Biopython code that builds the backbone (N, CA, C, O; Angstrom):
import numpy as np
from Bio.PDB.StructureBuilder import StructureBuilder

atoms = [
    (1, "MET", "N", (10.858, 9.202, -4.246)),
    (1, "MET", "CA", (10.097, 8.585, -3.499)),
    (1, "MET", "C", (8.892, 9.126, -4.310)),
    (1, "MET", "O", (8.736, 10.295, -4.664)),
    (2, "LYS", "N", (7.980, 7.969, -4.570)),
    (2, "LYS", "CA", (7.245, 8.645, -4.609)),
    (2, "LYS", "C", (5.238, 8.412, -3.799)),
    (2, "LYS", "O", (4.343, 7.581, -3.646)),
    (3, "SER", "N", (5.350, 8.849, -3.723)),
    (3, "SER", "CA", (4.059, 9.470, -2.504)),
    (3, "SER", "C", (2.819, 8.034, -2.966)),
    (3, "SER", "O", (2.311, 7.705, -4.038)),
    (4, "PHE", "N", (2.714, 7.480, -1.540)),
    (4, "PHE", "CA", (1.775, 6.622, -1.334)),
    (4, "PHE", "C", (0.198, 7.155, -1.259)),
    (4, "PHE", "O", (-0.819, 6.649, -1.733)),
    (5, "LEU", "N", (0.310, 7.874, -0.799)),
    (5, "LEU", "CA", (-1.218, 8.161, -0.512)),
    (5, "LEU", "C", (-2.164, 8.816, -1.836)),
    (5, "LEU", "O", (-1.955, 9.429, -2.883)),
    (6, "ILE", "N", (-3.637, 8.121, -0.860)),
    (6, "ILE", "CA", (-4.501, 7.943, -2.058)),
    (6, "ILE", "C", (-4.611, 9.119, -2.674)),
    (6, "ILE", "O", (-4.867, 8.689, -3.799)),
    (7, "LYS", "N", (-4.612, 10.753, -2.838)),
    (7, "LYS", "CA", (-4.723, 11.091, -3.721)),
    (7, "LYS", "C", (-3.946, 11.237, -5.003)),
    (7, "LYS", "O", (-4.330, 11.637, -6.102)),
    (8, "ASP", "N", (-2.009, 10.552, -4.352)),
    (8, "ASP", "CA", (-0.932, 10.593, -5.299)),
    (8, "ASP", "C", (-0.889, 9.214, -6.446)),
    (8, "ASP", "O", (-0.014, 9.006, -7.287)),
    (9, "THR", "N", (-1.790, 8.607, -6.243)),
    (9, "THR", "CA", (-1.779, 6.646, -6.613)),
    (9, "THR", "C", (-3.387, 6.765, -7.298)),
    (9, "THR", "O", (-4.363, 7.498, -7.142)),
    (10, "THR", "N", (-3.008, 5.539, -8.175)),
    (10, "THR", "CA", (-4.642, 5.055, -8.483)),
    (10, "THR", "C", (-4.446, 3.939, -8.156)),
    (10, "THR", "O", (-3.383, 3.676, -7.594)),
    (11, "ARG", "N", (-5.496, 2.830, -8.426)),
    (11, "ARG", "CA", (-6.250, 2.371, -6.776)),
    (11, "ARG", "C", (-5.552, 0.808, -8.115)),
    (11, "ARG", "O", (-5.630, -0.395, -7.867)),
    (12, "GLU", "N", (-5.081, 1.304, -9.128)),
    (12, "GLU", "CA", (-4.274, -0.506, -9.969)),
    (12, "GLU", "C", (-2.441, 0.372, -8.710)),
    (12, "GLU", "O", (-2.135, -0.302, -7.726)),
    (13, "GLU", "N", (-1.899, 1.211, -8.885)),
    (13, "GLU", "CA", (-0.623, 2.014, -8.262)),
    (13, "GLU", "C", (-0.494, 1.008, -6.670)),
    (13, "GLU", "O", (0.406, 0.238, -6.336)),
    (14, "ARG", "N", (-1.876, 1.426, -5.863)),
    (14, "ARG", "CA", (-2.568, 0.835, -4.834)),
    (14, "ARG", "C", (-2.686, -0.309, -4.637)),
    (14, "ARG", "O", (-2.626, -0.562, -3.434)),
    (15, "GLU", "N", (-2.852, -1.287, -5.355)),
    (15, "GLU", "CA", (-2.825, -2.583, -5.517)),
    (15, "GLU", "C", (-1.105, -3.423, -5.597)),
    (15, "GLU", "O", (-0.729, -4.357, -4.889)),
    (16, "LYS", "N", (-0.482, -2.857, -6.467)),
    (16, "LYS", "CA", (0.797, -2.952, -6.367)),
    (16, "LYS", "C", (1.697, -2.542, -5.365)),
    (16, "LYS", "O", (2.797, -3.054, -5.575)),
    (17, "ILE", "N", (1.683, -1.880, -4.435)),
    (17, "ILE", "CA", (2.410, -0.989, -3.418)),
    (17, "ILE", "C", (2.001, -2.143, -2.409)),
    (17, "ILE", "O", (2.901, -2.494, -1.646)),
    (18, "ILE", "N", (0.814, -2.767, -2.294)),
    (18, "ILE", "CA", (0.507, -2.751, -1.458)),
    (18, "ILE", "C", (1.282, -5.030, -1.476)),
    (18, "ILE", "O", (1.971, -5.563, -0.607)),
    (19, "ALA", "N", (0.700, -5.716, -2.884)),
    (19, "ALA", "CA", (1.344, -6.611, -3.340)),
    (19, "ALA", "C", (2.883, -6.563, -3.088)),
    (19, "ALA", "O", (3.391, -7.546, -2.549)),
    (20, "GLY", "N", (3.430, -5.823, -3.329)),
    (20, "GLY", "CA", (5.369, -5.765, -3.381)),
    (20, "GLY", "C", (5.639, -4.946, -1.757)),
    (20, "GLY", "O", (6.675, -4.329, -1.510)),
    (21, "SER", "N", (4.109, -5.150, -0.450)),
    (21, "SER", "CA", (4.983, -4.927, -0.050)),
    (21, "SER", "C", (5.370, -5.324, 1.073)),
    (21, "SER", "O", (6.379, -5.066, 1.729)),
    (22, "LEU", "N", (4.074, -6.289, 1.343)),
    (22, "LEU", "CA", (3.137, -7.721, 1.818)),
    (22, "LEU", "C", (4.456, -9.216, 1.106)),
    (22, "LEU", "O", (5.015, -10.171, 1.647)),
    (23, "ASP", "N", (4.445, -8.933, 0.398)),
    (23, "ASP", "CA", (4.711, -9.480, -0.767)),
    (23, "ASP", "C", (4.888, -11.151, -0.076)),
    (23, "ASP", "O", (5.843, -11.707, 0.467)),
    (24, "CYS", "N", (3.244, -11.680, -0.453)),
    (24, "CYS", "CA", (3.429, -13.350, 0.784)),
    (24, "CYS", "C", (2.881, -13.784, -0.113)),
    (24, "CYS", "O", (2.870, -15.015, -0.114)),
    (25, "GLY", "N", (1.922, -12.868, -1.702)),
    (25, "GLY", "CA", (0.859, -12.976, -2.976)),
    (25, "GLY", "C", (1.537, -14.625, -3.460)),
    (25, "GLY", "O", (2.116, -14.659, -4.546)),
    (26, "GLY", "N", (1.471, -15.529, -2.893)),
    (26, "GLY", "CA", (1.408, -16.732, -2.323)),
    (26, "GLY", "C", (2.100, -17.877, -2.865)),
    (26, "GLY", "O", (1.918, -19.043, -3.218)),
    (27, "LYS", "N", (2.909, -17.058, -2.770)),
    (27, "LYS", "CA", (4.604, -17.450, -2.085)),
    (27, "LYS", "C", (5.127, -18.429, -0.924)),
    (27, "LYS", "O", (6.069, -19.211, -0.799)),
    (28, "GLY", "N", (3.828, -17.908, 0.024)),
    (28, "GLY", "CA", (3.845, -17.901, 1.101)),
    (28, "GLY", "C", (4.130, -17.290, 2.937)),
    (28, "GLY", "O", (3.536, -16.221, 3.075)),
    (29, "CYS", "N", (4.794, -17.688, 4.133)),
    (29, "CYS", "CA", (4.430, -15.946, 4.672)),
    (29, "CYS", "C", (5.374, -15.589, 4.833)),
    (29, "CYS", "O", (6.282, -16.408, 4.973)),
    (30, "GLU", "N", (5.675, -14.049, 4.903)),
    (30, "GLU", "CA", (6.793, -13.198, 5.502)),
    (30, "GLU", "C", (6.928, -12.675, 6.158)),
    (30, "GLU", "O", (7.628, -11.663, 6.186)),
    (31, "ASN", "N", (5.962, -13.408, 7.436)),
    (31, "ASN", "CA", (5.449, -13.763, 8.754)),
    (31, "ASN", "C", (5.368, -12.277, 9.291)),
    (31, "ASN", "O", (5.824, -11.927, 10.380)),
    (32, "CYS", "N", (4.711, -11.422, 8.362)),
    (32, "CYS", "CA", (3.872, -9.756, 9.075)),
    (32, "CYS", "C", (3.581, -9.770, 10.039)),
    (32, "CYS", "O", (3.830, -8.871, 10.842)),
    (33, "SER", "N", (2.504, -11.540, 10.456)),
    (33, "SER", "CA", (2.093, -11.191, 11.644)),
    (33, "SER", "C", (0.022, -11.279, 11.773)),
    (33, "SER", "O", (-0.876, -11.914, 12.326)),
    (34, "SER", "N", (0.207, -10.386, 11.023)),
    (34, "SER", "CA", (-0.930, -9.523, 11.061)),
    (34, "SER", "C", (-2.633, -10.908, 10.572)),
    (34, "SER", "O", (-3.792, -10.757, 10.958)),
    (35, "CYS", "N", (-1.905, -12.467, 9.367)),
    (35, "CYS", "CA", (-3.367, -13.388, 10.187)),
    (35, "CYS", "C", (-3.092, -13.781, 11.812)),
    (35, "CYS", "O", (-4.151, -13.654, 12.426)),
    (36, "TRP", "N", (-2.275, -14.105, 12.462)),
    (36, "TRP", "CA", (-1.831, -15.108, 13.637)),
    (36, "TRP", "C", (-2.662, -13.486, 14.897)),
    (36, "TRP", "O", (-3.308, -13.732, 15.915)),
    (37, "LEU", "N", (-2.395, -12.188, 14.442)),
    (37, "LEU", "CA", (-2.881, -11.341, 15.669)),
    (37, "LEU", "C", (-3.459, -10.788, 15.272)),
    (37, "LEU", "O", (-3.601, -9.587, 15.504)),
    (38, "GLY", "N", (-4.378, -11.844, 14.043)),
    (38, "GLY", "CA", (-6.356, -11.016, 14.788)),
    (38, "GLY", "C", (-6.380, -9.582, 13.855)),
    (38, "GLY", "O", (-7.037, -8.561, 14.058)),
    (39, "GLY", "N", (-5.206, -9.957, 12.519)),
    (39, "GLY", "CA", (-5.278, -8.852, 11.282)),
    (39, "GLY", "C", (-6.263, -9.725, 10.173)),
    (39, "GLY", "O", (-6.784, -9.209, 9.184)),
    (40, "GLY", "N", (-6.338, -10.542, 10.398)),
    (40, "GLY", "CA", (-7.023, -11.034, 9.872)),
    (40, "GLY", "C", (-6.074, -11.628, 8.198)),
    (40, "GLY", "O", (-4.874, -11.875, 8.319)),
    (41, "SER", "N", (-6.515, -11.737, 7.259)),
    (41, "SER", "CA", (-5.498, -11.426, 5.213)),
    (41, "SER", "C", (-4.696, -10.623, 5.680)),
    (41, "SER", "O", (-5.251, -9.953, 6.551)),
    (42, "PRO", "N", (-3.224, -10.241, 5.473)),
    (42, "PRO", "CA", (-3.313, -9.014, 5.565)),
    (42, "PRO", "C", (-3.732, -8.021, 3.844)),
    (42, "PRO", "O", (-3.271, -6.881, 3.902)),
    (43, "PHE", "N", (-4.183, -8.205, 3.021)),
    (43, "PHE", "CA", (-5.055, -8.200, 2.254)),
    (43, "PHE", "C", (-6.235, -8.137, 2.372)),
    (43, "PHE", "O", (-6.500, -8.161, 1.170)),
    (44, "GLU", "N", (-7.012, -8.086, 2.766)),
    (44, "GLU", "CA", (-7.799, -7.992, 2.548)),
    (44, "GLU", "C", (-7.601, -6.806, 4.229)),
    (44, "GLU", "O", (-8.611, -6.716, 4.928)),
    (45, "MET", "N", (-6.623, -6.216, 4.578)),
    (45, "MET", "CA", (-6.857, -5.327, 5.946)),
    (45, "MET", "C", (-6.049, -3.995, 5.204)),
    (45, "MET", "O", (-6.017, -2.955, 5.862)),
    (46, "TYR", "N", (-5.702, -4.003, 4.482)),
    (46, "TYR", "CA", (-5.636, -2.681, 2.932)),
    (46, "TYR", "C", (-6.669, -2.568, 2.928)),
    (46, "TYR", "O", (-7.168, -1.751, 3.702)),
    (47, "GLN", "N", (-7.454, -3.305, 2.089)),
    (47, "GLN", "CA", (-8.455, -3.535, 1.201)),
    (47, "GLN", "C", (-9.363, -1.693, 1.498)),
    (47, "GLN", "O", (-10.218, -0.928, 1.052)),
    (48, "PRO", "N", (-8.908, -1.779, 1.978)),
    (48, "PRO", "CA", (-9.672, -0.335, 2.300)),
    (48, "PRO", "C", (-8.447, 1.228, 1.944)),
    (48, "PRO", "O", (-8.574, 2.368, 1.496)),
    (49, "TYR", "N", (-7.640, 0.602, 2.325)),
    (49, "TYR", "CA", (-6.979, 1.896, 1.185)),
    (49, "TYR", "C", (-6.771, 1.714, -0.318)),
    (49, "TYR", "O", (-6.579, 2.697, -1.033)),
    (50, "ILE", "N", (-6.817, 0.063, -0.973)),
    (50, "ILE", "CA", (-6.684, -0.345, -2.389)),
    (50, "ILE", "C", (-8.108, 1.153, -3.124)),
    (50, "ILE", "O", (-8.046, 2.042, -3.973)),
    (51, "ASP", "N", (-9.232, 0.618, -2.120)),
    (51, "ASP", "CA", (-10.138, 1.496, -2.490)),
    (51, "ASP", "C", (-10.672, 2.484, -2.163)),
    (51, "ASP", "O", (-11.869, 2.691, -2.359)),
    (52, "GLY", "N", (-9.796, 3.377, -1.535)),
    (52, "GLY", "CA", (-9.687, 4.535, -1.859)),
    (52, "GLY", "C", (-10.441, 5.318, -0.627)),
    (52, "GLY", "O", (-10.899, 6.459, -0.668)),
    (53, "GLU", "N", (-10.448, 4.444, 0.432)),
    (53, "GLU", "CA", (-10.966, 5.022, 1.232)),
    (53, "GLU", "C", (-10.095, 4.888, 2.534)),
    (53, "GLU", "O", (-10.969, 4.656, 3.370)),
    (54, "LYS", "N", (-9.326, 4.891, 2.968)),
    (54, "LYS", "CA", (-8.436, 4.928, 4.434)),
    (54, "LYS", "C", (-7.206, 5.384, 3.943)),
    (54, "LYS", "O", (-7.573, 5.593, 2.787)),
    (55, "GLU", "N", (-6.147, 5.663, 3.952)),
    (55, "GLU", "CA", (-4.598, 6.062, 4.193)),
    (55, "GLU", "C", (-4.257, 4.590, 4.468)),
    (55, "GLU", "O", (-5.134, 3.849, 4.913)),
    (56, "ILE", "N", (-2.888, 4.090, 4.196)),
    (56, "ILE", "CA", (-1.919, 3.034, 5.243)),
    (56, "ILE", "C", (-1.761, 3.392, 7.012)),
    (56, "ILE", "O", (-2.035, 2.592, 7.907)),
    (57, "SER", "N", (-1.164, 5.039, 7.229)),
    (57, "SER", "CA", (-1.277, 5.436, 8.211)),
    (57, "SER", "C", (-2.945, 4.838, 9.262)),
    (57, "SER", "O", (-3.002, 4.301, 10.369)),
    (58, "GLU", "N", (-3.751, 5.130, 8.568)),
    (58, "GLU", "CA", (-4.837, 5.414, 9.657)),
    (58, "GLU", "C", (-5.355, 4.124, 9.613)),
    (58, "GLU", "O", (-6.266, 3.796, 10.374)),
    (59, "ILE", "N", (-4.783, 3.218, 8.657)),
    (59, "ILE", "CA", (-5.052, 1.358, 9.083)),
    (59, "ILE", "C", (-4.132, 0.558, 9.712)),
    (59, "ILE", "O", (-4.478, -0.488, 10.261)),
    (60, "ASN", "N", (-2.218, 1.203, 9.673)),
    (60, "ASN", "CA", (-2.021, 0.560, 10.650)),
    (60, "ASN", "C", (-1.783, 1.128, 12.172)),
    (60, "ASN", "O", (-1.173, 0.617, 13.111)),
    (61, "ALA", "N", (-2.753, 2.839, 12.031)),
    (61, "ALA", "CA", (-2.816, 3.184, 13.964)),
    (61, "ALA", "C", (-4.102, 2.570, 14.388)),
    (61, "ALA", "O", (-4.352, 2.524, 15.592)),
    (62, "GLU", "N", (-4.811, 2.167, 13.655)),
    (62, "GLU", "CA", (-5.985, 1.420, 13.830)),
    (62, "GLU", "C", (-5.375, 0.041, 14.423)),
    (62, "GLU", "O", (-5.573, -0.114, 15.628)),
    (63, "TYR", "N", (-4.691, -0.941, 13.781)),
    (63, "TYR", "CA", (-4.504, -2.425, 13.970)),
    (63, "TYR", "C", (-3.869, -1.851, 15.376)),
    (63, "TYR", "O", (-4.201, -2.313, 16.467)),
    (64, "ASN", "N", (-2.972, -0.850, 15.224)),
    (64, "ASN", "CA", (-1.878, -1.224, 16.136)),
    (64, "ASN", "C", (-2.248, -0.571, 17.714)),
    (64, "ASN", "O", (-1.462, -0.336, 18.632)),
    (65, "ALA", "N", (-4.130, -0.323, 17.646)),
    (65, "ALA", "CA", (-4.440, 0.984, 18.877)),
    (65, "ALA", "C", (-4.793, -0.421, 19.239)),
    (65, "ALA", "O", (-5.079, -0.334, 20.433)),
    (66, "ARG", "N", (-4.989, -2.176, 18.730)),
    (66, "ARG", "CA", (-5.964, -2.627, 19.797)),
    (66, "ARG", "C", (-4.611, -3.527, 20.487)),
    (66, "ARG", "O", (-4.834, -4.516, 21.186)),
    (67, "TYR", "N", (-3.366, -3.107, 20.230)),
    (67, "TYR", "CA", (-2.083, -3.933, 20.864)),
    (67, "TYR", "C", (-1.316, -3.185, 22.275)),
    (67, "TYR", "O", (-0.681, -3.848, 23.095)),
    (68, "VAL", "N", (-1.558, -1.359, 22.387)),
    (68, "VAL", "CA", (-0.858, -0.291, 22.836)),
    (68, "VAL", "C", (-2.056, 0.054, 24.510)),
    (68, "VAL", "O", (-3.281, 0.095, 24.616)),
    (69, "HIS", "N", (-1.375, 0.165, 25.132)),
    (69, "HIS", "CA", (-3.330, 0.325, 26.168)),
    (69, "HIS", "C", (-1.360, 1.017, 26.716)),
    (69, "HIS", "O", (-0.149, 0.823, 26.610)),
    (70, "GLY", "N", (-2.598, 1.995, 27.382)),
    (70, "GLY", "CA", (-1.547, 3.122, 27.945)),
    (70, "GLY", "C", (-2.827, 3.899, 28.744)),
    (70, "GLY", "O", (-2.617, 4.917, 29.404)),
]
sb = StructureBuilder()
sb.init_structure("model")
sb.init_model(0)
sb.init_chain("A")
sb.init_seg("    ")
for serial, (resi, resn, name, xyz) in enumerate(atoms, 1):
    if name == "N":
        sb.init_residue(resn, " ", resi, " ")
    sb.init_atom(name, np.array(xyz, "f"), 0.0, 1.0, " ", f" {name:<3s}", serial, name[0])
structure = sb.get_structure()
């Protein structure tokens, strides 16, 4: 399995990773919950990864932190 880290991928590969992971590119909602839980467009949410600014794990941790209370 290939690494999904920014250092190991091109922008084009990262776009494909996100599109393939979300699988909602115009085909209808796949119930990822991003939109209705305040994440907004899932593609916008992961744009920093596509742009090479943040890893997927960082984006997910920031998103989850809004809902985890402890």
